[in-house]
C-alpha positions as CSV (number, residue, x, y, z in Angstrom):
1,X,0.2,-16.7,5.5
2,X,-2.1,-14.1,7.2
3,X,-2.2,-10.8,5.8
4,X,-3.1,-7.8,7.9
5,X,-4.4,-4.2,7.5
6,X,-1.3,-2.0,7.8
7,X,1.3,-4.3,6.9
8,X,3.9,-3.5,4.3
9,X,4.5,-6.5,2.2
10,X,6.4,-7.5,-1.1
11,X,3.9,-7.8,-4.1
12,X,4.5,-8.8,-7.5
13,X,2.5,-6.1,-9.6
14,X,3.4,-7.4,-13.0
15,X,1.9,-7.3,-15.5
16,X,0.9,-3.8,-15.6
17,X,-0.4,-0.9,-18.0
18,X,0.4,2.6,-18.8
19,X,1.7,4.4,-15.5
20,X,0.8,1.7,-13.2
21,X,3.5,0.8,-10.7
22,X,5.5,-2.2,-12.0
23,X,7.6,-5.1,-10.8
24,X,8.3,-6.6,-7.3
25,X,7.7,-3.7,-4.8
26,X,6.5,-3.1,-1.3
27,X,2.6,-2.3,-1.0
28,X,0.8,-1.3,1.9
29,X,-2.4,-3.4,2.8
30,X,-5.5,-1.2,3.3
31,X,-8.2,-4.0,3.2
32,X,-9.6,-5.0,6.5
33,X,-8.5,-8.5,7.9
34,X,-11.6,-10.2,7.1
35,X,-11.7,-9.2,3.7
36,X,-8.0,-10.4,3.2
37,X,-8.9,-13.6,4.9
38,X,-12.0,-14.6,2.8
39,X,-11.8,-12.7,-0.5
40,X,-8.6,-14.3,-1.9
41,X,-7.6,-10.7,-2.6
42,X,-6.4,-7.7,-1.0
43,X,-6.6,-3.9,-1.3
44,X,-3.3,-2.1,-1.3
45,X,-1.5,0.8,-2.3
46,X,2.2,0.8,-3.8
47,X,5.2,2.3,-1.9
48,X,8.4,3.9,-3.3
49,X,11.6,5.0,-1.7
50,X,12.1,7.8,-4.3
51,X,11.3,11.2,-2.9
52,X,7.9,12.6,-4.4
53,X,7.1,15.8,-5.7
54,X,3.4,15.5,-5.2
55,X,2.5,15.8,-1.8
56,X,-0.8,14.6,0.2
57,X,-3.4,13.4,-0.9
58,X,-1.4,11.9,-3.7
59,X,1.6,10.6,-1.6
60,X,2.5,10.4,2.2
61,X,5.8,10.2,3.8
62,X,5.7,7.2,6.1
63,X,7.6,7.4,9.3
64,X,7.3,3.9,10.5
65,X,10.4,2.7,12.3
66,X,10.0,-0.9,11.2
67,X,10.4,-0.1,7.5
68,X,13.8,-0.7,6.0
69,X,13.9,2.5,3.9
70,X,12.3,5.9,4.1
71,X,9.1,5.3,1.9
72,X,6.1,7.2,0.5
73,X,2.6,5.7,0.2
74,X,1.4,6.3,-3.5
75,X,-2.2,6.9,-2.4
76,X,-3.3,7.2,-6.1
77,X,-1.8,3.7,-6.8
78,X,-4.5,1.6,-5.3
79,X,-4.9,-1.9,-6.6
80,X,-6.8,-5.0,-5.8
81,X,-4.3,-7.9,-5.9
82,X,-4.6,-11.6,-5.5
83,X,-3.1,-13.0,-2.3
84,X,-0.8,-15.2,-4.6
85,X,0.9,-11.8,-5.4
86,X,1.6,-11.0,-1.8
87,X,5.0,-12.1,-0.4
88,X,7.0,-11.4,2.7
89,X,6.2,-9.0,5.5
90,X,8.3,-5.7,5.7
91,X,7.1,-3.9,8.4
92,X,3.9,-2.0,9.2
93,X,2.6,1.5,9.6
94,X,0.9,3.2,12.6
95,X,-2.8,3.4,12.9
96,X,-2.5,7.2,12.5
97,X,-0.5,6.9,9.2
98,X,-3.2,4.2,7.9
99,X,-6.1,6.9,8.8
100,X,-4.1,9.5,6.8
101,X,-3.9,7.3,3.9
102,X,-7.6,6.1,3.9
103,X,-8.3,10.1,4.6
104,X,-6.1,10.9,1.4
105,X,-7.8,8.2,-0.8
106,X,-11.3,9.7,0.2
107,X,-10.0,13.0,-0.8
108,X,-9.1,11.8,-4.3
109,X,-12.3,9.8,-5.0
110,X,-14.7,12.0,-3.1
111,X,-16.7,10.9,-0.1
């Protein structure tokens, strides 16, 4: 299974601690393809279908038509995950949305 940057995939996020996103949920893959292929891990952000009060840079409403539901990227919920936690592909975001998410992450962590 090849995991690509910009894909939305199912992931098993358990076990978690505190306010981390939990359970089987969609994630957006942020890491570059070569990293995904060689490291055995991916860097991803959790998605939710619940409308979010916090706006950008903490969350971003996704408009990708390939997603089965209206979704928000929870930019502040970034995780490094083993590829063993990654499941089926649900869709992908546009290069523009991916760039906005990376920009939001840069705003949160500084850069």
